[in-house]
N, C-alpha and C positions, 0 to 999 in steps of 0.2 A: 587367675582372673582378679583383677584389683577392683575393690569396691570402695566407694566413698564412705559408706556406712557399714557397720558390721552386721546388720540384720540381713537375714536371707530374704529375698523377694519372692513372691508367690510364683514367678515364672523362671527362676534361676535354674531349677532342675532340668526343665524342658529345653532351655536354651543350651545347656551343656550337653544334652544327649543328641540334639539335632545334628546330622552330618553336614559337612560344609559343602556347598554346591561346587561343581567342577569349575575351574577357571574358563573364561570365555576365550574363544579363539580371537587372535589379534590381527586377522586378515581384514583387508579393506574391501572384501568382496560385496558386502551388502550396502555399502554407502553409495549415496546418490550425490553427484557433484552439483553444488548449488551455484547458479549463475545469476547475476544481477544486471539490469541494464537501466539507462536513463531514459525517461520518457515524459512528455508533456501531454496532459489531458484536458479536455474541455471541462470546465467547472459545471456545465449544465447537464451534459449527457455522458460525461466520462469517455468520450471517443478519443483515440490517438490523434494528436496534432502533429503534423510534420513541420517543425520549426527549422527553417533553412538558416537564416541569419538572424532576423528580428521580426517580431510580430508587428505588422503595420496597423495603424489606426482603423483601416478599412477592412481588415480581415475578419472573416465570419467562419464559423465551424461548418465543415462540409456535411455533418451528419444532422445537426439540429438547426443550423442557421443563426445562432446566437453570436454576439460579438465576442471577439478574443482579446482585444486590448482593453480589458476591464481590470478593476481592483481585485476581483475574486480570483482572477487568473494570474495574479502578480505574486512574485516571491516575497515582496515586502508587506503583503496584506496581513494584518494581525487585529482581530476584533477587540482585543483587550488593550491595545496601544492607543495613544492620543491620535485623534483623527483617523483611527483604524489603519494606521500605516507605521512601519518601523523607521522610515525616513522623515526628516523634518519637513512635512508638508505644511505650507502656509494656510491653505484654505481646504476645509474638509469637503471631500467629494461625497454628495448625498446619496446618489444612485450608484451602488457598487457593481451592478450588473450591466451597465451600459458603457459605450465607448467614452474614453476621456483622453485628454492630451497631457497626461502625467509624464514628466520628464524622468521620474525615478522608475518607470515601469520596466520590470524583468520578467520574463515568463517563468512560471513555477515549473521546475524540473523535479520529477519524482524518481526515486530509486525503487525499482520494483524487482520482485523475484521473477526469474524467467522460468518457464515450464520445464518439464522433464524431457524436452526435445520433440514433443508432439507438435504437430502443426496447429496453429491457432484456429479455433473453431469460431465461426460467425455466431454471434449470440442470438440473432433472430432466428436463424435456421435451427439451431440446436433446441431452443425452447419449443419452437413450433413442432419440430420433429418428435420431441419427447411427449408433447401433447397428443400428437396423432398416434404414437405408439401405444398410448393408454387404451385406445379404442380398437386396436386391431384384433381381429378374430383369428 
């Protein structure tokens, strides 16, 4: 064992006496395959948005009813940038949560980790069911 200094440390003897752990098996049996998918979500309620081609100015979220063609749902939205947009916008849009006619609008597409193959559970029902399960006798 090489040391940087010649003094013995207070834990050197214990370290030399410890047995080495056995090597880990190299099989891939315990690994879970991770999958990712692209998704667009509503900025207000985080519901999935089915974007076919382009988000129209009149589109609204099916879950909460808020507008989808807004700055907050745009890929170019950046609160720290000038006019809160990464594109060269001439006039600042004051209300970021309402519809606008911006030519630079692109829907924000997120990369999310897919589950372990289990079917997606509806959030409303699972929370409600968990609440009801608390008081079962």
